[in-house]
Legacy VTK file of the C-alpha trace (Angstrom):
# vtk DataFile Version 3.0
C-alpha trace
ASCII
DATASET POLYDATA
POINTS 248 float
0.000 0.000 0.000
2.829 2.410 0.892
4.496 1.649 -2.424
1.297 2.479 -4.322
0.879 5.851 -2.554
4.531 6.735 -3.200
4.162 5.951 -6.921
1.087 8.148 -7.272
2.894 10.993 -5.474
5.767 10.843 -7.969
3.399 10.976 -10.912
1.480 13.991 -9.601
4.425 16.007 -8.303
5.701 17.316 -11.676
2.176 18.338 -12.649
1.632 20.272 -9.428
5.020 21.972 -9.669
4.186 23.387 -13.079
0.468 24.002 -12.653
0.878 27.790 -12.597
3.412 28.094 -15.426
2.517 30.212 -18.450
4.574 29.869 -21.631
4.627 32.714 -24.144
5.744 32.410 -27.762
6.244 35.712 -29.568
7.939 37.584 -32.358
11.280 39.150 -31.411
9.976 42.692 -31.862
7.704 42.236 -28.833
10.474 41.117 -26.475
10.835 44.259 -24.358
7.164 45.075 -23.992
6.213 41.469 -23.186
8.996 41.290 -20.613
7.512 44.336 -18.877
3.953 43.044 -19.179
5.008 39.703 -17.701
6.841 41.400 -14.845
3.828 43.600 -14.100
1.516 40.579 -14.051
3.889 38.588 -11.831
3.944 41.324 -9.177
0.241 40.769 -8.587
0.396 37.022 -9.227
3.667 35.850 -7.629
2.607 32.215 -7.787
2.726 32.344 -11.602
5.938 31.647 -13.522
6.016 33.072 -17.052
8.505 31.664 -19.541
9.114 33.249 -22.926
10.341 32.077 -26.336
11.187 34.895 -28.762
11.483 33.908 -32.412
10.632 35.363 -35.797
6.927 34.678 -36.375
7.558 32.095 -39.089
10.180 30.302 -37.021
7.791 30.252 -34.048
5.049 28.683 -36.167
7.419 26.008 -37.451
8.666 25.283 -33.921
5.055 24.757 -32.860
4.653 22.356 -35.790
7.542 20.432 -34.277
6.054 20.293 -30.792
6.998 23.545 -29.048
4.551 23.896 -26.144
3.294 27.431 -25.514
0.097 28.833 -24.029
-0.172 32.302 -25.585
1.250 33.263 -28.975
1.916 36.573 -30.706
2.784 36.997 -34.388
3.439 40.131 -36.405
1.038 39.601 -39.288
-2.282 38.020 -40.182
-0.796 35.357 -42.444
1.120 33.526 -39.718
-1.883 33.592 -37.408
-4.010 32.108 -40.189
-1.363 29.416 -40.578
-1.548 28.618 -36.848
-5.329 28.459 -37.051
-5.133 26.065 -40.002
-2.818 23.804 -38.011
-5.179 23.906 -34.992
-2.397 25.375 -32.867
-4.638 28.144 -31.511
-8.173 28.503 -30.216
-9.892 30.533 -32.962
-12.201 32.274 -30.472
-9.212 33.945 -28.786
-7.574 35.328 -31.947
-7.451 39.113 -32.028
-5.322 42.216 -32.564
-2.846 42.916 -29.766
-1.087 46.062 -31.019
-0.052 47.953 -34.133
3.241 49.336 -35.438
4.739 51.175 -38.401
7.738 50.536 -40.630
10.708 52.917 -40.777
14.102 53.044 -42.445
16.890 53.560 -39.907
20.635 53.998 -40.125
23.611 55.966 -38.874
23.479 59.252 -40.781
27.200 59.163 -41.665
26.591 55.792 -43.363
23.939 57.395 -45.498
26.150 60.201 -46.798
25.404 59.707 -50.499
23.009 62.576 -50.345
20.073 63.031 -48.025
18.076 59.834 -47.426
14.491 60.973 -47.042
12.404 58.424 -48.904
12.186 55.106 -50.712
13.745 56.334 -53.968
16.811 57.645 -52.117
17.888 54.268 -50.725
18.832 53.037 -54.212
22.029 55.089 -53.732
23.087 52.994 -50.728
25.249 49.871 -50.853
23.912 47.616 -48.058
20.336 47.547 -46.826
19.158 45.118 -44.150
15.736 43.575 -43.752
14.391 40.476 -42.085
14.169 37.415 -44.296
10.676 37.888 -45.815
9.847 34.182 -45.711
9.867 34.071 -41.910
10.134 37.671 -40.647
6.981 39.796 -41.039
8.979 43.054 -40.890
10.926 41.848 -43.925
7.724 40.865 -45.689
6.267 44.332 -45.058
9.511 45.873 -46.337
9.390 43.841 -49.551
5.806 44.981 -50.116
7.009 48.574 -49.845
10.060 47.993 -52.080
7.957 46.392 -54.822
5.217 49.002 -54.659
7.803 51.796 -54.767
9.212 50.223 -57.935
12.790 49.848 -56.666
13.068 46.054 -56.342
15.448 45.708 -59.304
17.645 48.582 -58.100
18.076 46.879 -54.708
18.348 43.219 -55.699
22.127 43.005 -55.051
22.112 45.298 -52.038
19.802 43.501 -49.625
21.242 41.845 -46.508
18.835 39.313 -44.997
18.595 39.034 -41.203
17.070 36.216 -39.169
14.760 38.603 -37.259
13.959 42.300 -36.915
16.252 42.787 -33.902
19.267 41.461 -35.798
18.293 43.778 -38.629
18.308 46.749 -36.250
21.608 45.624 -34.763
23.292 45.647 -38.200
22.170 49.233 -38.716
23.111 50.325 -35.202
26.643 48.936 -35.605
27.039 50.560 -38.991
27.448 47.185 -40.704
24.830 48.270 -43.252
23.856 51.691 -44.557
20.315 51.317 -43.293
17.615 48.849 -42.341
13.858 48.397 -42.579
12.608 47.921 -39.020
9.607 48.692 -36.852
9.455 52.128 -35.268
9.528 50.546 -31.798
12.832 48.797 -32.585
14.381 51.974 -33.993
13.467 53.792 -30.764
15.904 51.548 -28.861
18.902 52.124 -31.147
21.990 53.739 -29.660
23.592 55.055 -32.843
21.129 54.655 -35.700
18.384 57.194 -36.301
15.086 57.029 -38.152
15.935 58.416 -41.597
12.331 58.295 -42.807
9.004 56.630 -42.154
7.961 54.224 -44.883
4.703 55.539 -46.415
1.880 53.455 -45.021
0.218 53.115 -48.421
3.155 50.964 -49.570
2.562 48.014 -47.210
-0.261 46.355 -45.221
-0.885 47.696 -41.732
1.473 46.141 -39.201
-0.699 44.269 -36.746
0.451 41.972 -33.956
-2.031 39.164 -33.521
-2.520 37.356 -30.218
-4.164 34.022 -29.424
-4.325 31.334 -26.779
-3.289 27.868 -27.887
-5.817 25.051 -27.967
-4.270 23.511 -24.850
-3.869 26.846 -23.052
-7.537 27.724 -23.539
-8.463 24.838 -21.237
-6.656 26.411 -18.261
-8.193 29.196 -16.176
-4.828 30.739 -15.281
-3.969 31.144 -18.962
-7.265 32.871 -19.711
-6.749 35.202 -16.729
-3.377 36.246 -18.155
-4.914 36.595 -21.623
-7.561 38.964 -20.226
-4.846 40.987 -18.473
-3.148 41.480 -21.860
-6.323 43.202 -23.074
-6.622 45.459 -20.019
-6.098 49.225 -19.764
-2.927 48.592 -17.757
-1.500 46.449 -20.547
-2.460 48.994 -23.205
-0.696 51.761 -21.290
2.488 49.672 -21.185
2.200 49.038 -24.918
1.832 52.757 -25.612
4.847 53.518 -23.417
6.909 51.277 -25.691
5.684 53.091 -28.789
2.999 50.674 -29.964
-0.417 51.755 -31.175
-3.492 50.183 -29.565
-7.232 50.288 -30.096
LINES 1 249
248 0 1 2 3 4 5 6 7 8 9 10 11 12 13 14 15 16 17 18 19 20 21 22 23 24 25 26 27 28 29 30 31 32 33 34 35 36 37 38 39 40 41 42 43 44 45 46 47 48 49 50 51 52 53 54 55 56 57 58 59 60 61 62 63 64 65 66 67 68 69 70 71 72 73 74 75 76 77 78 79 80 81 82 83 84 85 86 87 88 89 90 91 92 93 94 95 96 97 98 99 100 101 102 103 104 105 106 107 108 109 110 111 112 113 114 115 116 117 118 119 120 121 122 123 124 125 126 127 128 129 130 131 132 133 134 135 136 137 138 139 140 141 142 143 144 145 146 147 148 149 150 151 152 153 154 155 156 157 158 159 160 161 162 163 164 165 166 167 168 169 170 171 172 173 174 175 176 177 178 179 180 181 182 183 184 185 186 187 188 189 190 191 192 193 194 195 196 197 198 199 200 201 202 203 204 205 206 207 208 209 210 211 212 213 214 215 216 217 218 219 220 221 222 223 224 225 226 227 228 229 230 231 232 233 234 235 236 237 238 239 240 241 242 243 244 245 246 247
């Protein structure tokens, strides 16, 4: 009898130890704001442990295909959220807009000294331009939309430097390893050396929207839904605005 009780205890112990864990999966551009949101939530809910995986949206989706377990996901465009819905990774009833952003072109001004860089046509004079790999990085996909619509794709075809995510893209520009980079405004705000050279006209690319959803497994847990509701609260929206995001 003692042996039976001991065996049951061992089986239940890991479950109890992790009962209050919340796992977030998100695009790299949301790292700083989600870190602050998680910290704010944990102050009022100290029993909850929040773990975070930051990957380009496409890489996150593929990791989930391969078994990555998360409870709440954030992606930087509609297409990757539709992909997650098609794979039954997320509970469709929880899918919604989390925040909005805009695309800018940033660089160290001295690296953009081939005349003033004030718009899309001007960047054809530069030698190295960074953007996130469009296949997996929404910021890069938005940038390619803008490049094509501006009619400068051919002029830039040998000048583009592909980065694995938007933060790496910003880092290249901030270190002066490229003449400029297409990044989100919120990423450019954190640069030490690079400056916003111009805002990409919003009629050249789809609106940047960060989508949020609870996974199909996470939706079955009350603690996950409580955190999800916090992310839609006024407190959360104020933190988003502080980091430069737009909210509705």
